[in-house]
C-alpha positions in Angstrom: 199.0 -47.2 -100.0 197.2 -44.4 -101.9 196.9 -40.7 -102.3 193.6 -38.8 -102.4 191.8 -35.5 -102.0 189.3 -34.9 -99.2 187.4 -31.6 -98.6 189.9 -29.5 -100.5 193.1 -31.1 -99.0 195.5 -33.7 -100.3 196.7 -36.8 -98.5 198.8 -39.9 -98.8 198.1 -42.8 -96.5 197.3 -46.5 -95.8 193.8 -47.6 -96.8 192.2 -50.7 -95.6 189.8 -52.3 -98.0 187.2 -54.4 -96.1 184.2 -56.3 -97.5 181.8 -53.4 -97.4 183.9 -50.2 -97.0 187.3 -48.5 -97.2 188.9 -46.8 -94.2 192.2 -44.8 -93.7 194.5 -46.4 -91.1 197.1 -43.7 -91.3 197.5 -40.6 -93.4 199.8 -37.6 -94.0 198.8 -34.2 -95.4 200.5 -33.1 -98.7 201.2 -29.7 -100.0 199.8 -30.4 -103.5 198.3 -33.4 -105.4 200.4 -36.5 -105.6 200.6 -39.1 -108.4 202.8 -42.2 -108.3 203.8 -44.2 -105.2 206.4 -46.9 -104.7 207.2 -49.2 -101.7 210.7 -49.7 -100.4 212.0 -52.9 -98.9 211.8 -51.6 -95.4 208.2 -50.6 -95.6 208.7 -46.9 -96.4 206.6 -45.4 -99.2 207.9 -43.0 -101.8 205.5 -40.4 -103.1 206.0 -38.1 -106.1 204.1 -34.9 -106.8 201.8 -34.8 -109.8 203.5 -33.3 -112.8 204.8 -30.6 -113.1 205.9 -31.5 -109.5 208.4 -29.9 -107.2 208.4 -32.3 -104.2 209.3 -35.8 -103.4 208.4 -37.6 -100.1 209.6 -40.7 -98.2 207.0 -41.6 -95.5 207.1 -44.3 -92.9 203.5 -45.2 -91.9 204.6 -47.2 -88.9 206.3 -44.2 -87.2 204.8 -41.3 -89.1 208.3 -40.0 -90.0 208.3 -37.9 -93.2 211.3 -37.0 -95.3 210.7 -34.2 -97.8 212.8 -33.2 -100.8 212.2 -30.2 -103.0 213.6 -30.2 -106.6 215.5 -27.3 -108.2 213.6 -24.8 -110.3 215.2 -25.9 -113.5 213.6 -29.4 -113.2 210.1 -30.7 -112.7 209.0 -34.1 -111.5 206.8 -36.1 -113.9 204.8 -38.0 -111.3 206.7 -41.3 -110.8 209.4 -42.5 -108.5 211.1 -46.0 -108.2 213.7 -47.5 -105.9 216.4 -49.5 -107.7 216.4 -53.2 -106.9 219.9 -53.1 -105.3 218.9 -50.2 -103.0 221.7 -48.0 -104.3 219.5 -45.4 -106.0 216.0 -43.9 -106.2 214.9 -42.9 -109.7 212.5 -40.1 -110.7 211.2 -39.2 -114.1 211.8 -35.5 -114.8 211.7 -32.7 -117.4 214.4 -30.1 -118.1 212.5 -26.8 -117.9 214.8 -25.2 -120.5 214.4 -27.5 -123.4 211.7 -30.1 -122.4 214.2 -32.9 -122.6 213.2 -36.0 -120.6 215.5 -37.2 -117.8 215.8 -39.9 -115.1 217.0 -38.3 -111.9 219.4 -40.6 -110.1 219.1 -39.9 -106.3 220.9 -40.9 -103.1 218.7 -43.5 -101.4 219.2 -41.9 -98.0 218.9 -38.2 -98.7 216.9 -38.2 -102.0 219.4 -35.6 -103.2 220.2 -35.9 -106.9 223.6 -37.5 -107.7 223.2 -37.7 -111.5 220.9 -37.6 -114.5 220.2 -39.8 -117.5 218.6 -38.8 -120.8 215.5 -40.7 -121.7 216.0 -40.0 -125.4 212.6 -38.3 -125.5 210.1 -35.9 -123.9 207.7 -36.3 -121.1 209.0 -39.5 -119.4 206.3 -40.9 -117.1 206.3 -44.3 -115.5 209.3 -46.7 -115.0 209.5 -50.5 -114.6 212.4 -52.8 -113.8 212.3 -55.6 -116.3 212.1 -58.9 -114.2 213.5 -61.1 -116.9 215.3 -60.9 -120.2 213.2 -60.1 -123.2 214.8 -60.3 -126.6 218.2 -58.6 -126.4 217.2 -56.6 -123.3 218.6 -58.1 -120.1 216.8 -58.6 -116.9 217.1 -55.6 -114.6 216.9 -53.1 -117.4 215.0 -49.9 -116.6 212.0 -49.5 -118.9 210.8 -46.0 -119.3 207.6 -44.7 -121.0 208.3 -41.4 -122.8 204.9 -39.9 -123.1 206.2 -37.7 -126.0 204.0 -34.6 -125.3 206.0 -31.3 -125.5 205.9 -29.6 -122.1 207.8 -26.7 -120.7 207.6 -24.2 -117.8 205.2 -21.9 -119.7 202.8 -24.7 -120.7 202.6 -26.7 -117.4 200.1 -29.5 -118.0 198.7 -28.0 -121.2 199.1 -30.1 -124.3 200.4 -27.9 -127.1 202.3 -28.5 -130.3 200.9 -32.0 -130.6 202.2 -32.2 -134.1 205.6 -32.6 -132.5 204.6 -35.6 -130.3 207.2 -38.4 -130.2 206.2 -41.1 -127.7 208.5 -44.0 -127.2 209.4 -46.9 -124.9 213.1 -47.1 -124.0 215.3 -49.5 -122.1 218.2 -48.1 -120.1 221.1 -49.7 -118.4 220.3 -49.5 -114.7 224.0 -48.8 -113.7 224.9 -46.2 -116.4 221.7 -45.0 -118.0 223.1 -46.1 -121.4 220.4 -46.7 -124.1 219.7 -50.4 -124.7 216.9 -49.9 -127.1 214.0 -47.6 -128.2 210.7 -48.5 -129.7 207.8 -46.5 -131.2 204.2 -47.1 -132.3 203.1 -46.4 -135.8 200.6 -43.7 -134.5 202.5 -40.8 -132.8 199.3 -39.4 -131.3 199.2 -42.4 -128.8 201.0 -41.2 -125.7 202.9 -44.0 -123.9 202.1 -43.5 -120.1 201.9 -46.4 -117.6 203.5 -49.8 -117.4 202.8 -53.3 -116.0 204.5 -56.7 -116.3 202.4 -59.8 -117.4 204.3 -62.8 -116.0 202.1 -65.2 -117.9 202.5 -63.6 -121.3 206.0 -62.5 -120.5 205.6 -59.0 -121.8 205.1 -55.4 -120.7 201.7 -53.8 -121.1 201.5 -50.0 -121.7 198.4 -47.9 -121.0 197.9 -45.3 -123.8 196.3 -41.9 -123.9 195.1 -40.7 -127.2 195.8 -37.1 -128.3 194.2 -37.0 -131.8 192.7 -33.9 -133.1 189.7 -35.8 -134.4 187.2 -36.7 -131.8 186.1 -40.0 -133.4 189.8 -41.1 -133.6 190.2 -40.4 -129.8 186.9 -42.2 -128.9 187.9 -45.5 -130.5 191.7 -45.4 -130.1 193.4 -48.4 -128.5 194.3 -47.9 -124.9 196.8 -50.8 -124.7 200.2 -51.5 -126.3 202.5 -54.4 -125.6 206.2 -54.9 -125.8 207.9 -58.3 -126.0 211.5 -57.2 -126.2 211.4 -56.9 -130.0 208.5 -54.7 -131.0 206.0 -52.3 -129.5 202.5 -53.1 -130.8 199.2 -51.3 -130.3 196.1 -53.4 -129.6 193.2 -53.2 -132.0 190.9 -50.1 -131.8 188.6 -50.1 -128.8 185.2 -48.8 -129.6 183.9 -46.2 -127.2 186.9 -46.6 -124.8 187.2 -42.8 -125.2 190.9 -42.5 -125.5 192.2 -42.4 -121.9 194.0 -45.3 -120.3 194.6 -44.2 -116.7 196.4 -47.2 -115.1 197.3 -50.8 -115.8 198.1 -54.0 -113.9 198.5 -57.7 -114.6 195.3 -59.9 -114.9 195.2 -63.4 -113.5 195.8 -65.9 -116.2 197.5 -63.4 -118.5 196.6 -60.1 -120.0 195.9 -56.9 -118.2 193.4 -54.8 -116.3 193.2 -51.3 -117.7 191.2 -48.4 -116.3 189.3 -46.4 -119.0 188.5 -43.3 -117.0 186.5 -41.4 -119.5 184.5 -44.4 -120.5 183.7 -45.1 -116.7 185.0 -48.7 -117.2 187.5 -51.2 -116.0 188.6 -53.3 -119.0 189.9 -56.8 -118.7 192.1 -57.4 -121.8 193.2 -60.8 -123.0 196.5 -61.9 -124.3 195.7 -60.4 -127.8 194.6 -57.1 -126.3 190.9 -57.7 -127.0 188.4 -56.7 -124.4 187.4 -59.9 -122.5 185.6 -58.2 -119.6 184.1 -54.7 -119.1 183.1 -53.6 -115.6 181.1 -50.5 -115.0 183.3 -48.3 -112.7 182.6 -44.6 -112.7 185.9 -42.6 -113.2 187.9 -45.8 -113.1 191.5 -45.0 -112.1 194.0 -46.6 -109.7 194.8 -50.2 -110.1 197.0 -52.7 -108.1 197.6 -56.4 -108.3 199.4 -59.2 -106.6 199.2 -62.9 -107.7 195.6 -63.9 -108.1 194.1 -60.6 -107.0 193.4 -57.2 -108.4 192.0 -53.9 -107.0 190.6 -50.9 -108.8 189.3 -47.5 -107.6 186.6 -45.3 -109.1 184.4 -42.4 -107.9 182.9 -43.3 -104.5 183.6 -47.0 -105.0 186.4 -49.6 -105.1 186.5 -53.0 -106.8 188.3 -56.1 -105.5 188.2 -59.3 -107.5 184.6 -58.5 -108.6 183.4 -57.2 -105.3 182.6 -53.6 -104.7 183.2 -51.4 -101.6 181.8 -48.0 -100.9 184.0 -44.9 -100.4 183.1 -41.8 -98.6 181.8 -39.3 -101.2 184.3 -36.8 -99.8 187.3 -39.0 -100.5 188.6 -38.8 -104.1 191.3 -41.3 -104.9 194.2 -40.2 -107.2 195.5 -42.1 -110.2 197.6 -44.8 -108.5 197.9 -47.0 -105.5 200.0 -49.9 -104.5 199.3 -53.1 -102.5 201.1 -53.1 -99.2 201.5 -56.9 -99.2 203.6 -58.9 -101.7 
C-alpha cells in the first residue's frame, strides 16, 4: 500500500513489486497529497492527508469503496493515522490551530467522527506506535507519540519559524484514557522527533530525526537516529554527510534499523549502537517497510527489496511512506 504523485495528480493504491518492475494493481485518486497509511484488520487501509491536512480516508482495495472524512477548520491533521489494537478507536495526530498544541484525535472506528481528544504534551505530534511489550515502567499497549516540537499554526502552514522555541519529545500515553505515562527529551532541542519503528531484537523503539539547526555544518552531520528503551531517549553518534533529514525508519533483520536519508540520497543500515553498518545509494530515499526477514525502500524512479532494485515509471513519484500488505 502506498501513495504517490503521477502527472500532477495524487493517488493511493496497491503496488506490486516484481523482480524487475513495480506496477499498480488498484488505485484511488486523492484531493491532495497523502502522507501516512495504516492497515486495518479487515484489509481496509487508512490514509491521512499530508500536514497541515484536512481529510482522512478509509479505502477498501478489494471493493473500491471509499469513506471520506473532513476535519473541522480549528484542527489540522499531522499526517499519521493508527487503528487501536482492540478496534475501538482510530487515532490521528493533530494540531490545534488556535495555540499550536498537539493532540491525539480519538475517532469512532466506524464513522471516523471524532469522539475525544488527548493532549500530547507538546507541539507538532507526528507518528504513533503501539508498544508491543513493556519497556521499563511503560506497559505493553501504551501509545508512543513523536512530538516533532516545531511551532506550527494556521498562518505558518508547513513553514518552520520560531525554531528557538522547538521542544521535541517522545511521550507514552495510556491507550484507554490518554493519560501521560512518561515523557523524554534529547539533549539537542533542534533534532525533531518524527517517525517510529520497533526493533524486536534490540527491544527498543527507533526514532528518525530531522535536524533544524541554523548552522549548515551542524545539520549536515547531525544524527538521524535516536533510540528509546523505556528509560531514556538517546541520540546516535553524529552521522557525517547524512545531511540532517531522516525520512522513514523500519526494523532491520538481526537488530537495528533501516533509515532513509533523503537529502543524502542514501539508505542507511544502522546497527544496534546506531552506527552506520551499510550505506546503499538510493536517490531521494524515502518510504520504508519491513516484515520479518525482509525490507523494502523507495527512491526516485527505483525501489529496493532486500538488496535488489526494481525500476519505477519516471512519472510515478512515491510519497514518504508505504506499508506491506502481508504480515
